[in-house]
GULO-166980 format. One line per 4 residues: number of its first residue (from 0); for each residue x, y negated, z of N, C-alpha, C. Coordinates in pm, 1 decimal, always signed. Each point is the difference from the previous one (the first is absolute). Layout:
<mifis>
NUM = X,Y,Z,X,Y,Z,X,Y,Z | ...
</mifis>
This chain:
<mifis>
0 = +84.6,+118.6,+0.0,-84.6,-118.6,+0.0,+88.3,-123.8,+0.0 | -50.9,-110.8,-55.9,+72.6,-125.2,+5.8,+8.3,-45.8,+145.3 | +119.8,-39.8,+42.9,+22.8,-35.5,+139.7,+55.6,-140.6,+9.1 | -82.6,-98.1,+38.2,+51.0,-136.5,+14.6,+116.3,-3.9,+98.2
4 = +96.1,-85.8,-26.4,+114.3,-11.9,+89.6,-26.9,-95.7,+114.9 | -103.1,-82.5,-14.1,-41.8,-89.4,+108.7,-148.5,-27.9,-18.1 | -64.6,-47.0,+108.3,-144.4,-22.4,-0.9,-38.4,-144.2,+31.3 | +94.7,-80.9,+45.1,-29.2,-140.8,+26.4,-31.6,-69.7,-131.6
8 = -110.1,-73.1,-0.6,-40.7,-65.9,-123.1,+84.0,-125.2,-23.3 | +52.6,-18.2,-120.5,+79.2,-118.6,-31.1,-87.3,-125.8,-1.3 | +62.1,-117.8,+1.2,-76.6,-125.4,-10.4,-87.5,-1.9,-125.3 | -121.9,-46.1,+17.4,-92.1,-8.9,-112.7,-79.1,+126.0,-26.8
12 = +23.7,+108.0,+76.1,-70.5,+127.2,-20.3,-95.5,+23.2,+116.5 | -127.6,+23.6,-28.7,-100.6,+19.2,+104.1,-91.5,+116.8,-34.1 | -51.4,+71.0,+102.0,-99.6,+105.1,-24.2,-132.5,-62.7,-41.6 | -70.7,+67.3,-89.8,-129.2,-48.5,-47.9,-95.1,+117.1,-19.6
16 = -127.9,-31.0,-4.8,-103.4,+93.9,-43.4,-63.3,-58.7,-125.9 | +2.8,+73.3,-108.7,-52.7,-50.2,-126.6,-133.9,+67.1,-28.3 | -102.9,-82.1,-6.8,-135.7,+49.5,-24.4,-24.3,+7.4,-150.6 | -46.0,+115.1,-46.9,-32.8,+18.9,-141.2,-131.2,+76.3,-10.7
20 = -60.8,+3.3,-117.2,-120.5,+82.5,-17.6,+26.8,+149.2,+21.4 | +125.8,+40.5,-6.0,+37.9,+140.2,+21.0,+27.8,+31.3,+145.8 | -1.1,-102.4,+85.6,+30.5,+21.1,+140.9,+104.1,-98.6,+49.0 | +41.6,+18.0,+124.6,+98.5,-86.8,+63.9,+135.3,+69.0,+3.9
24 = +104.8,-74.0,-41.3,+133.7,+57.8,-10.2,+97.0,-76.1,+90.9 | +78.3,+75.5,+76.2,+105.3,-59.4,+81.8,+115.2,-41.2,-90.8 | +57.2,-116.7,+28.7,+103.0,-53.9,-88.8,+102.8,-79.7,+77.6 | +115.1,-17.9,-62.5,+98.4,-99.4,+41.3,+5.8,-103.8,-111.0
28 = -22.4,-125.6,+35.8,+0.6,-108.7,-97.3,+123.7,-86.2,+21.7 | +72.3,-26.7,-108.2,+117.1,-85.9,+5.8,-25.5,-126.1,-81.4 | +28.5,-114.3,+61.5,-13.9,-130.3,-66.3,+132.8,-74.1,+10.6 | +28.6,-90.0,-94.1,+124.0,-76.9,+9.8,+5.4,-77.7,+131.0
32 = +114.4,+6.8,+68.3,+16.7,-74.6,+124.5,+11.7,-148.7,-28.9 | +63.6,-34.1,-111.2,+9.2,-139.3,-42.3,-43.8,-8.6,-146.2 | -42.1,-116.9,-41.9,-47.7,-14.3,-136.6,-144.2,+42.4,-12.4 | -44.5,+15.2,-122.5,-140.3,+32.1,-26.4,-8.6,+125.9,-85.4
36 = -120.7,+56.4,-4.4,-24.5,+114.2,-88.2,-19.3,-54.3,-141.0 | +93.1,+31.1,-87.0,-6.5,-50.9,-136.8,+5.8,+110.8,-104.3 | +14.0,+124.8,+46.2,+5.6,+112.3,-93.2,-110.7,+99.7,+33.3 | -21.3,+93.4,-89.5,-110.5,+94.8,+17.0,+28.9,+101.9,+109.7
40 = -105.1,+49.3,+64.3,+17.8,+89.1,+114.8,+39.6,+142.1,-40.3 | +39.9,+76.4,+102.9,+42.4,+138.4,-21.7,-62.9,+90.6,+105.0 | -31.6,+121.9,-42.3,-52.6,+103.4,+89.5,+94.8,+118.3,-2.6 | +38.7,+47.9,+119.9,+92.1,+112.1,+15.5,-74.8,+117.4,+62.9
44 = +7.8,+116.5,-63.0,-77.1,+117.7,+42.4,+95.7,+112.9,+38.2 | -12.7,+55.4,+121.5,+96.0,+99.6,+48.7,-29.0,+141.5,-48.1 | +89.4,+90.7,+40.1,-12.6,+140.4,-36.3,-81.7,+80.9,+98.8 | -2.2,+130.3,-20.3,-88.0,+92.4,+71.9,+15.8,-6.6,+151.6
48 = +120.4,+16.7,+51.7,+20.8,-0.5,+145.5,+50.3,-135.6,+48.5 | -15.1,-102.7,-84.2,+48.8,-133.1,+34.6,-110.3,-92.0,+46.3 | +31.6,-129.5,-2.2,-94.9,-103.8,+41.1,+56.3,-134.4,-43.2 | -75.8,-104.0,+29.4,+41.1,-136.1,-34.2,+134.3,-37.0,+60.7
52 = +34.6,+61.1,+113.9,+125.9,-32.3,+68.3,+122.9,+42.3,-79.9 | -18.5,+85.4,-99.9,+112.8,+40.0,-84.2,+57.8,-117.5,-77.7 | -75.3,-109.8,-10.0,+43.2,-115.9,-77.8,+45.9,-117.3,+87.3 | +6.3,+18.5,+133.0,+34.1,-110.9,+89.7,+129.4,-69.1,-42.1
56 = +99.5,+78.2,-37.5,+133.1,-56.6,-25.9,+5.7,-86.1,-125.7 | -99.1,+11.3,-89.1,+4.2,-79.3,-124.2,-103.4,-112.3,-1.7 | -93.7,+0.0,+91.2,-113.4,-91.6,-9.9,+41.9,-146.9,+5.0 | +86.9,-36.0,+93.5,+37.5,-141.0,+12.5,+72.5,-48.0,-125.9
60 = +92.1,+80.6,-51.3,+73.2,-38.7,-120.8,-93.9,-15.0,-118.4 | -94.7,+91.6,-14.2,-94.4,-8.2,-111.0,-86.8,-124.9,+10.9 | -44.8,-31.7,+121.5,-84.8,-117.6,+18.2,+76.9,-130.0,-23.5 | +128.6,+0.6,+30.3,+80.4,-120.7,-20.6,+10.7,-38.6,-146.9
64 = -39.3,+90.9,-89.0,-0.3,-34.0,-142.7,-120.0,-86.4,-36.5 | -82.3,-35.9,+100.5,-111.1,-91.4,-23.9,-132.5,+67.6,-24.1 | -18.7,+116.2,+60.7,-125.3,+72.3,-23.7,-49.5,+69.6,+126.5 | -128.3,+29.7,-2.0,-61.2,+81.9,+104.7,+26.7,+146.2,-33.1
68 = +48.3,+74.0,+98.4,+30.8,+141.0,-19.8,-71.8,+79.8,+108.4 | -72.2,+103.1,-41.0,-80.2,+79.2,+93.3,+36.4,+147.5,-13.8 | +31.3,+63.4,+113.0,+19.7,+145.0,+5.6,-115.7,+59.4,+78.5 | -53.9,+112.2,-45.6,-120.6,+56.1,+62.4,+20.0,+145.1,+42.8
72 = -85.2,+43.1,+90.8,-21.6,+142.9,+25.0,-113.2,+45.0,-90.5 | +20.2,+108.4,-71.8,-107.4,+56.6,-80.8,-114.1,+49.2,+88.9 | -111.2,+27.0,-61.5,-114.1,+59.0,+70.8,+46.2,+127.0,+74.9 | -30.8,+7.4,+129.8,+35.5,+117.1,+79.9,+142.9,+1.8,+50.2
76 = +79.0,-103.4,-34.0,+138.4,-8.4,+45.7,+11.2,-88.8,+123.0 | +69.0,+42.7,+99.4,+38.7,-76.3,+118.7,-113.3,-88.0,+52.4 | -0.6,-129.7,-31.5,-97.8,-91.0,+60.5,-119.2,-32.0,-89.4 | -9.7,+66.5,-115.4,-119.1,-13.7,-85.0,-87.0,+123.7,+17.5
80 = -122.9,-16.2,+44.5,-85.1,+118.2,+22.5,-40.7,+65.4,-131.3 | -35.8,+127.7,+9.2,-46.2,+72.6,-117.0,-98.4,+108.6,+38.9 | -87.3,+39.1,-90.7,-102.6,+101.1,+29.8,+56.3,+141.8,-5.7 | -83.9,+96.7,+32.2,+38.3,+141.0,-9.5,-31.4,+58.7,-136.9
84 = -46.1,-82.5,-91.5,-35.5,+44.8,-134.3,+125.9,+12.7,-86.3 | +36.1,+120.0,-44.7,+120.9,+16.6,-81.2,-0.6,-84.7,-127.2 | -117.7,-27.4,-55.3,-7.1,-76.3,-124.9,+47.9,-143.8,+17.5 | +7.4,-47.4,+124.6,+46.6,-136.7,+25.6,+150.6,-13.4,-19.7
88 = +70.3,+112.5,-12.5,+145.6,-3.3,-3.3,+59.1,+48.8,-131.7 | -81.4,+9.1,-102.5,+55.5,+29.0,-131.8,+71.7,-124.6,-51.6 | +91.0,+18.7,-94.1,+70.5,-116.4,-55.7,-95.6,-99.7,-65.7 | -102.0,+44.2,-75.7,-95.0,-98.2,-54.4,-74.6,-77.4,+108.1
92 = -40.7,+66.9,+109.0,-70.8,-69.1,+108.1,+91.2,-100.3,+68.6 | +123.8,+38.1,+26.5,+94.9,-91.2,+62.5,+39.6,-111.3,-96.4 | +3.8,+30.7,-128.9,+25.7,-103.8,-99.6,-109.1,-104.9,-1.3 | -124.4,+42.2,+22.4,-110.6,-96.1,+9.7,+17.8,-91.0,+121.0
96 = +55.5,+55.4,+108.9,+31.8,-83.9,+115.4,+103.5,-106.4,-36.9 | +100.3,+40.4,-77.5,+103.2,-94.9,-43.5,-62.5,-111.2,-83.7 | -89.6,+35.5,-91.7,-70.9,-101.5,-78.5,-71.8,-99.2,+90.7 | -71.0,+51.8,+99.6,-75.9,-87.0,+90.3,+92.9,-92.1,+78.3
100 = +111.3,+53.8,+46.7,+96.6,-81.4,+73.7,+56.8,-110.7,-88.9 | +34.3,+34.9,-122.6,+56.9,-99.4,-90.9,-98.8,-112.5,-30.1 | -126.4,+34.4,-13.9,-99.9,-101.7,-31.1,-18.8,-96.8,+117.0 | +13.1,+50.4,+123.0,-11.1,-87.2,+117.4,+127.9,-80.6,+19.5
104 = +115.0,+65.7,-8.5,+127.7,-67.3,+25.1,+31.9,-99.5,-111.6 | -24.6,+39.6,-124.0,+37.3,-83.4,-112.7,-89.4,-119.9,-20.1 | -125.7,+12.4,+36.7,-92.1,-111.8,-18.0,-10.9,-45.7,-144.1 | +15.3,+94.2,-92.5,-8.9,-34.0,-141.8,+134.2,-13.9,-68.2
108 = +108.7,-14.2,+77.2,+133.3,-5.7,-60.2,+47.5,+140.0,-37.1 | +85.6,+10.7,-101.7,+62.0,+130.0,-28.5,+84.2,+45.2,+119.6 | +7.7,+131.3,+20.7,+70.2,+56.8,+115.3,+124.8,+76.0,-43.5 | +102.6,-6.5,+83.9,+112.6,+92.9,-10.9,-32.2,+120.9,+87.2
112 = +16.7,+119.5,-53.9,-37.2,+121.9,+70.9,+121.1,+91.8,+10.7 | +24.7,+50.9,+121.5,+111.2,+91.9,+25.8,-54.8,+123.9,+69.3 | +31.0,+119.1,-52.6,-39.6,+124.5,+63.1,+121.3,+84.3,+31.7 | +15.9,+35.9,+128.1,+113.1,+82.3,+43.2,-40.3,+147.1,+10.8
116 = +73.2,+87.9,-67.9,-18.5,+145.0,+9.2,-144.5,+37.6,-35.3 | -74.5,+64.1,+92.4,-140.6,+31.0,-27.1,-78.4,-126.3,-33.0 | +39.7,-111.9,+59.6,-63.6,-127.1,-32.0,+14.4,-36.6,-146.3 | +103.8,+51.5,-66.5,+14.2,-22.4,-143.4,-106.2,+72.0,-79.5
120 = -34.9,+122.0,+42.9,-104.7,+75.2,-68.6,-136.3,-67.0,+20.4 | -19.6,-57.0,+118.7,-125.9,-69.3,+30.1,-11.3,-128.8,-80.7 | +104.1,-83.0,+4.7,-5.1,-128.2,-69.7,-6.8,+18.0,-150.9 | +58.9,+107.1,-49.7,-8.6,+28.9,-143.9,-144.9,+11.4,-44.4
124 = -83.9,+58.7,+84.7,-142.5,+10.9,-32.0,-62.3,-138.1,-18.5 | +36.1,-93.6,+89.8,-56.3,-135.0,-8.5,+47.4,-71.7,-125.6 | +124.9,+21.2,-38.5,+50.9,-65.2,-121.0,-69.7,+55.9,-123.6 | -15.9,+130.8,-5.4,-60.4,+63.4,-117.3,-149.0,-31.7,-10.2
128 = -69.7,-10.4,+114.4,-145.7,-19.9,-9.0,-37.1,-139.4,-52.6 | +93.2,-93.9,+5.5,-20.5,-128.8,-66.4,-94.9,-97.0,+67.0 | -40.0,+25.4,+125.2,-94.7,-88.8,+66.7,+66.0,-125.1,+58.2 | +132.1,+5.9,+16.2,+72.7,-112.5,+58.1,+107.4,-47.6,-97.9
132 = +19.0,-131.6,-7.5,+103.4,-55.7,-86.2,+131.1,-6.3,+78.8 | +99.2,+75.4,-44.9,+127.9,+4.3,+70.1,+105.8,-80.0,-74.8 | +78.1,-77.3,+76.1,+111.8,-73.2,-58.2,+119.4,+91.3,-23.2 | +12.3,+102.2,+86.8,+107.0,+98.2,-15.9,-33.2,+123.5,+81.9
136 = +72.3,+106.3,-28.6,-20.4,+126.6,+71.3,+135.2,+64.9,+25.5 | +22.9,+42.6,+123.9,+124.4,+67.0,+37.6,-28.5,+136.3,+59.7 | +61.4,+101.0,-58.0,+0.9,+134.6,+56.3,+129.8,+14.3,+79.2 | -11.6,+10.9,+132.1,+116.6,+9.5,+87.2,+14.8,+142.8,+51.5
140 = +105.5,+67.1,-42.3,+24.5,+137.5,+44.4,-123.6,+86.0,-22.1 | -56.4,-9.5,-118.6,-119.4,+75.1,-36.7,+20.7,+58.0,-138.3 | -69.7,+108.4,-29.4,+24.2,+68.2,-126.3,-121.8,+11.7,-88.0 | +14.7,+72.5,-110.1,-107.6,+8.6,-98.0,-109.5,+99.7,+35.0
144 = +31.9,+97.2,+85.6,-95.9,+106.4,+30.2,+24.8,+47.7,+143.1 | -24.8,+127.9,+28.3,+11.7,+52.7,+135.9,+141.6,-17.7,+54.7 | +8.3,-21.0,+132.6,+128.2,-17.7,+65.5,+83.8,+127.1,-13.2 | +131.1,-16.9,+12.5,+92.8,+110.1,-25.6,+81.6,+32.3,+125.6
148 = +74.1,+109.5,-6.8,+104.4,+30.9,+96.5,-45.9,+11.9,+143.7 | +88.1,-50.8,+91.3,-25.0,+12.1,+143.3,-130.7,-65.0,+40.6 | -34.1,-111.1,-61.8,-123.4,-68.4,+39.2,-124.6,+77.9,-42.5 | +12.4,+81.5,-103.2,-110.3,+90.2,-34.9,-15.7,+107.4,+107.8
152 = +111.8,+47.9,+52.4,-4.6,+97.4,+110.4,-68.3,-62.8,+121.0 | +35.4,-124.8,+30.9,-61.4,-69.1,+113.2,-150.0,-19.8,-21.0 | -39.5,-32.3,-123.8,-141.4,-16.8,-30.0,-77.8,+129.2,+20.7 | +58.6,+110.6,-42.7,-68.3,+129.5,+18.8,-12.1,+34.5,+147.8
156 = +97.3,-39.9,+78.7,-6.4,+24.7,+143.9,-118.4,-75.1,+61.6 | -21.3,-123.6,-43.9,-114.3,-76.8,+49.5,-130.6,+68.8,-36.6 | -12.1,+42.4,-126.1,-123.2,+63.3,-47.0,-27.5,+130.1,+74.4 | +103.7,+77.7,+23.1,-17.9,+133.1,+59.2,-12.9,-3.5,+151.9
160 = +76.0,-88.7,+66.1,+7.9,+6.3,+145.2,-91.7,-98.0,+72.5 | -21.3,-117.8,-56.9,-75.7,-100.3,+73.4,-142.3,+45.9,+33.4 | -76.6,+57.2,-96.0,-137.6,+39.6,+34.9,-6.2,+106.6,+107.9 | +103.1,+82.1,+11.7,-1.3,+111.8,+94.5,+63.7,-38.1,+133.1
164 = +113.4,-70.7,-7.3,+80.2,-24.1,+119.3,-9.0,-142.7,+52.5 | -46.7,-93.0,-82.9,-19.6,-137.2,+44.3,+120.4,-90.7,-22.1 | -26.0,-131.1,+12.5,+104.3,-99.3,-25.3,+110.4,+5.7,+105.7 | -35.7,+22.7,+125.1,+102.6,+5.5,+104.6,+100.8,+111.4,-27.8
168 = -47.3,+111.4,-52.5,+92.4,+108.4,-35.3,+98.0,-46.6,-106.5 | -50.7,-67.3,-102.8,+89.0,-50.9,-104.7,+101.4,-97.0,+57.6 | -45.2,-83.8,+92.3,+92.0,-95.8,+60.8,+113.0,+72.1,+74.1 | -36.0,+91.8,+88.2,+99.7,+64.4,+85.8,+90.1,+97.5,-74.9
172 = -48.9,+59.2,-108.4,+78.0,+102.3,-70.0,+63.1,-48.3,-129.2 | -34.9,-120.2,-43.1,+60.0,-49.6,-123.8,+46.2,-144.4,+11.7 | -93.5,-92.6,+17.0,+34.7,-141.3,-9.5,+85.9,-48.4,+117.2 | -29.6,+43.3,+122.0,+81.6,-43.0,+113.7,+142.9,+53.2,-10.1
176 = +21.1,+129.7,-29.2,+138.6,+46.4,-13.5,+77.7,-72.9,-109.4 | -66.3,-31.7,-111.5,+67.7,-72.7,-107.2,+41.8,-139.5,+46.7 | -87.4,-67.6,+75.3,+31.9,-134.2,+48.9,+112.3,+5.1,+103.5 | -4.7,+97.6,+89.3,+104.1,+12.0,+102.3,+135.5,+31.9,-62.0
180 = -0.7,+73.3,-109.2,+125.3,+38.9,-64.8,+76.3,-119.0,-55.2 | -71.7,-109.4,-28.2,+67.0,-119.4,-53.7,+0.8,-114.1,+102.3 | -19.1,+35.6,+127.4,+12.7,-95.8,+110.4,-92.1,-120.9,-13.5 | -126.0,+25.2,-32.5,-97.4,-109.2,-5.4,-16.6,-58.8,+140.8
184 = +2.5,-132.9,+13.8,-18.9,-61.9,+132.6,-133.2,+39.8,+62.4 | -3.6,-2.3,+132.8,-119.6,+43.8,+72.5,-124.5,-76.2,-43.2 | +12.1,-132.0,-20.5,-115.3,-81.1,-38.4,-55.1,+44.7,-135.5 | +89.8,+26.9,-94.3,-42.7,+43.4,-132.9,-55.9,+141.7,+7.3
188 = +61.6,+85.7,+82.1,-50.7,+136.5,+16.0,-143.3,-1.7,+53.0 | -26.9,-82.8,+99.1,-135.8,-10.1,+54.8,-96.4,-50.9,-106.0 | +45.1,-95.4,-81.8,-84.1,-49.6,-109.7,-30.3,+110.6,-100.1 | +99.8,+77.9,-38.2,-20.7,+106.9,-98.0,-102.5,+101.6,+51.0
192 = +7.5,+31.5,+129.4,-97.6,+93.1,+58.2,-139.7,-60.6,-1.3 | -9.2,-126.1,+40.6,-130.2,-67.9,+2.3,-58.5,-9.7,-140.6 | +82.8,-33.9,-96.4,-47.6,-13.0,-137.6,-49.7,+133.0,-53.7 | +79.1,+105.1,+16.7,-38.3,+129.9,-54.6,-130.8,+49.2,+61.3
196 = -10.5,-9.0,+132.2,-117.8,+55.2,+67.3,-122.7,-89.4,-15.1 | +17.5,-122.9,-51.2,-114.3,-86.8,-27.3,-60.6,+25.5,-137.5 | +73.1,+72.6,-85.6,-50.1,+27.9,-134.3,-122.1,+90.3,+4.2 | -85.7,-15.4,-99.6,-111.4,+92.4,-16.9,+53.9,+136.2,-43.5
200 = -24.5,+107.6,+76.6,+46.4,+131.5,-43.6,-55.2,+38.7,-137.3 | -127.4,-30.7,-22.4,-59.2,+27.5,-131.5,+74.3,-76.7,-107.9 | +27.2,-128.5,+29.0,+70.7,-82.1,-96.7,+138.5,+53.1,-30.5 | +74.5,+39.2,+103.0,+135.9,+49.3,-21.5,+1.1,+124.5,-87.1
204 = -89.7,+92.3,+30.0,-5.0,+124.7,-77.7,-38.5,-29.1,-144.9 | -102.2,-82.0,-18.8,-45.7,-29.5,-136.5,+104.1,-76.9,-79.5 | +67.3,-95.8,+63.9,+105.9,-73.8,-69.1,+115.4,+92.8,-36.2 | +34.8,+90.5,+91.1,+106.9,+95.1,-29.3,-38.3,+89.8,-117.3
208 = -125.2,+43.8,-4.4,-45.3,+80.4,-113.8,+11.0,-78.4,-129.8 | -30.9,-130.5,+6.6,+9.0,-84.2,-119.3,+144.4,-12.5,-48.7 | +91.6,-25.0,+92.9,+138.9,-21.3,-40.7,+64.5,+130.1,-49.9 | -55.8,+113.9,+39.6,+51.4,+129.1,-45.6,-57.8,+44.5,-134.0
212 = -110.6,-60.4,-40.7,-69.6,+48.4,-119.5,-18.2,-105.6,-108.3 | +47.2,-121.3,+21.7,-27.7,-110.4,-91.4,+54.4,+26.1,-139.7 | -82.8,-27.1,-99.6,+41.5,+13.3,-139.1,+74.6,-122.9,-48.2 | +62.1,+11.9,-115.1,+80.6,-107.0,-58.0,-90.8,-96.2,-77.9
216 = -4.4,-126.6,+43.8,-80.9,-101.8,-68.0,+88.6,-109.7,-61.4 | +125.2,+34.2,-24.2,+93.6,-99.7,-51.8,-45.7,-56.9,-133.6 | -48.1,+84.1,-88.4,-43.1,-48.2,-131.5,-116.2,-97.4,+12.2 | -92.2,+26.7,+94.5,-112.7,-92.1,+22.0,+49.1,-131.8,+58.0
220 = +95.2,+8.0,+92.9,+53.4,-121.7,+60.4,+72.5,-84.8,-104.3 | +67.0,+63.6,-90.8,+73.5,-72.7,-103.7,-93.1,-85.0,-86.4 | -126.7,+40.1,-10.9,-94.6,-73.9,-83.7,-46.9,-129.8,+64.9 | +29.9,-16.9,+129.8,-42.7,-120.4,+71.7,+104.9,-109.1,-20.1
224 = -44.4,-116.7,-38.8,+91.5,-110.9,-27.9,+33.4,-73.2,+130.4 | +95.8,+55.0,+74.8,+44.6,-62.6,+123.6,+149.6,+27.0,+15.8 | +79.9,-102.5,+30.7,+142.7,+23.4,+23.9,+18.5,+100.5,+113.8 | +83.9,+100.2,-22.9,+14.9,+109.3,+95.9,+146.6,+19.3,+37.4
228 = +21.7,+23.7,+128.8,+132.8,+27.2,+53.3,-0.9,+136.3,+67.8 | +100.3,+81.1,-27.2,+22.3,+125.9,+70.9,+124.1,-19.7,+86.4 | -17.8,+8.1,+131.4,+108.0,-26.6,+95.1,+13.4,+118.7,+94.3 | +121.4,+49.0,+19.6,+19.6,+117.2,+85.5,+142.8,+4.4,+52.1
232 = +19.8,+75.9,+108.6,+132.7,+17.8,+55.9,+82.5,+96.9,-82.3 | +131.6,-20.6,-0.9,+85.6,+85.9,-81.9,+2.3,+144.2,+50.5 | -41.6,+22.8,+125.8,-1.7,+135.4,+56.4,-142.8,+47.2,+29.2 | -98.6,-49.3,-72.2,-140.2,+33.1,+28.2,-20.1,+151.0,+4.9
236 = -72.6,+45.5,+104.6,-27.0,+143.5,+15.5,-148.9,+30.9,-10.8 | -77.1,-95.6,-56.2,-141.8,+25.6,-25.7,-17.0,+41.7,-144.6 | +3.9,-96.7,-87.0,+14.8,+24.5,-142.2,+146.5,-28.7,-33.3 | +64.6,+83.5,-74.6,+142.6,-18.7,-24.8,+24.5,-130.7,-75.2
240 = +119.2,-58.0,+16.5,+34.2,-117.6,-79.3,-15.8,+24.5,-149.7 | +31.3,+120.1,-45.9,-13.0,+31.9,-142.1,-146.2,-5.0,-43.3 | -88.5,+53.9,+82.3,-143.1,-1.9,-31.4,-51.6,-143.5,-8.2 | +41.3,-83.1,+94.0,-48.3,-138.1,+1.3,+60.6,-82.0,-113.9
244 = +125.7,+27.4,-34.4,+62.5,-67.7,-113.6,-71.2,+34.7,-129.9 | -34.4,+127.5,-16.3,-72.3,+42.4,-120.0,-138.0,-63.2,-5.4 | -66.5,-11.9,+115.9,-130.9,-64.7,+3.9,+12.0,-146.0,-41.9 | +102.0,-69.0,+50.4,+20.1,-140.2,-37.1,+18.9,-14.2,-150.4
248 = +76.5,+92.4,-59.3,+22.3,-5.6,-144.8,-130.3,+21.0,-75.6 | -82.7,+94.2,+46.2,-128.0,+25.1,-65.7,-92.2,-120.3,+10.0 | +10.1,-73.4,+111.5,-85.1,-116.8,+20.7,+53.8,-125.0,-69.2 | +125.2,+5.6,-43.2,+63.6,-121.2,-49.3,+17.5,-100.5,+111.8
252 = +21.1,+50.7,+122.7,+4.9,-83.3,+119.5,+143.3,-35.3,+36.2 | +15.3,-110.0,+74.5,+128.6,-28.0,+61.9,+29.0,+107.9,+103.8 | +127.3,+24.0,+25.0,+38.4,+104.6,+94.4,+111.2,-53.8,+89.9 | -19.6,+9.2,+131.7,+100.6,-42.4,+97.2,+31.4,+117.1,+92.3
256 = +127.0,+36.1,+6.3,+47.0,+104.1,+90.7,+66.7,-68.9,+118.3 | -47.4,+28.3,+120.2,+50.1,-67.8,+119.7,+115.0,+81.2,+59.1 | +120.5,-52.9,-2.1,+115.2,+74.9,+51.7,-15.9,+34.8,+147.4 | +35.4,+123.1,+34.5,-0.6,+43.7,+138.5,-135.2,+38.7,+55.4
260 = -107.1,-33.4,-68.6,-134.2,+29.3,+51.6,-43.4,+141.4,-37.6 | -93.5,+51.8,+77.5,-56.5,+133.0,-26.7,-143.8,-19.7,-47.8 | -99.4,+26.9,+84.9,-139.4,-5.4,-43.6,-73.9,-124.1,+49.2 | +64.7,-83.1,+81.1,-67.5,-118.3,+55.2,+88.2,-123.4,-16.7
264 = +14.1,-51.1,-121.1,+90.3,-114.0,-23.3,-33.1,-123.5,+82.8 | -127.9,-23.1,+28.8,-36.9,-118.7,+78.0,+50.8,+8.8,+143.5 | +26.3,+120.8,+47.7,+56.6,+21.3,+133.4,+151.7,+11.6,-7.7 | +47.7,+76.0,-95.9,+142.7,+36.4,-5.4,+88.1,-106.8,-63.9
268 = -56.6,-82.1,-87.4,+75.4,-107.5,-65.8,-92.8,-118.1,-23.1 | -46.9,-63.6,+107.9,-106.5,-100.7,-13.8,+38.6,-121.5,-82.9 | +119.6,-51.4,+15.2,+36.2,-120.8,-73.9,+11.8,+27.4,-149.5 | +62.1,+112.0,-34.4,+9.7,+36.8,-141.6,-138.1,+20.4,-59.7
272 = -85.6,+68.6,+75.1,-135.4,+27.4,-47.6,-80.8,-128.7,-14.9 | +5.2,-87.0,+100.4,-75.9,-125.1,-5.6,+47.9,-88.5,-114.4 | +131.5,-6.5,-19.4,+54.0,-81.5,-109.2,-47.5,+51.3,-134.9 | +0.8,+132.0,-16.4,-45.7,+59.0,-126.5,-147.1,-30.5,-24.0
276 = -82.0,+7.9,+104.0,-142.9,-27.0,-15.4,-25.6,-146.6,-34.1 | +64.1,-90.6,+71.2,-22.5,-142.6,-24.8,+44.0,-37.5,-141.6 | +114.6,+50.8,-42.5,+48.5,-28.0,-136.0,-99.6,+50.3,-103.6 | -48.8,+121.1,+20.4,-96.8,+59.9,-93.3,-131.1,-77.8,+0.7
280 = -49.4,-34.5,+117.9,-126.3,-73.7,+9.9,+9.6,-135.8,-68.3 | +108.0,-72.2,+25.0,+13.5,-133.3,-59.5,+6.0,+8.1,-152.1 | +71.2,+99.2,-52.2,+8.1,+18.4,-145.1,-136.1,+37.4,-57.4 | -74.0,+86.3,+72.0,-132.6,+42.2,-46.1,-96.6,-117.9,-4.5
284 = +7.9,-88.0,+99.5,-88.3,-117.0,+1.1,+30.6,-92.5,-117.0 | +127.8,-21.5,-26.7,+36.7,-85.5,-112.4,-48.9,+59.4,-131.2 | +14.3,+132.0,-14.5,-46.8,+66.9,-121.1,-151.5,-13.1,-13.3 | -70.5,+17.8,+110.9,-146.0,-8.4,+0.0,-44.8,-139.1,-44.2
288 = +61.7,-102.7,+57.6,-39.6,-137.1,-32.1,+39.2,-38.0,-142.5 | +118.1,+46.4,-45.2,+43.1,-28.7,-136.7,-93.8,+64.8,-101.0 | -40.7,+123.3,+29.3,-89.9,+71.8,-91.0,-134.6,-70.3,-9.5 | -51.6,-43.7,+116.1,-129.7,-68.0,+1.2,+9.1,-134.0,-72.8
292 = +113.1,-71.0,+17.1,+17.9,-127.8,-66.5,+7.0,+15.0,-150.7 | +70.3,+105.9,-45.7,+12.8,+23.7,-143.5,-131.9,+40.4,-63.8 | -89.3,+58.7,+82.6,-128.6,+45.8,-53.4,-99.1,-115.6,-15.7 | +30.9,-113.9,+61.3,-93.8,-113.3,-5.7,+19.0,-81.4,-128.0
</mifis>
């Protein structure tokens, strides 16, 4: 799971509840500490066992570029409630949540959208369905289809063990030992336990089933006219760097490999990741405005 290195919120970052027709979503909102909001907003969507806190280290830097930046918990994740209905956790259903969030956050402006890992599969649905106008789209450590390698093994463990043995069993026999092995501070360890056990068990199982079975929609995504960035760590163990590089080529997308990072670039290399996002967003906005001006 993505493990934040600290939990103290930087200046300009505050917890929020975002009301939408799809429900209420827990969020972290970042605003420029100085200056004004002069650029289009961004929405950051986490992965399966993650949460909005996975983006804490990049939020202040992203907001300093002159925009509102919002990271959310998906339906059934951590501080966002979710039902026991499995259909609420399919990628299309969660993609509809992303559409609703963008319409509230954007207020009619085009949105920058970032999906991390499983969040990439969810946000891809929102981009393809065409209900929201996006200024740009970033797939962060996410692939074209079902997850691969060790993370596929972890997903199967969730599907097989959680319904029978419960979330506490997964914590004590998998997630806690992994965190202790890398000397996670006590405060972060307590947060990881609280976050995991706050998740909807139905949601976790259904999301894991989705990430294990997702089909390749790269060709459909390529048909959408939106600037796209594929960003991943050079040692990614979810979808291989080769898989993500090939996906970027198929999409005709920009591709950024983050040195030293594994599967969570926003945690493992926050400054490099934030710089890459801001550069991409600013270029996408200029392209969007130039295209609209030329069409007039």
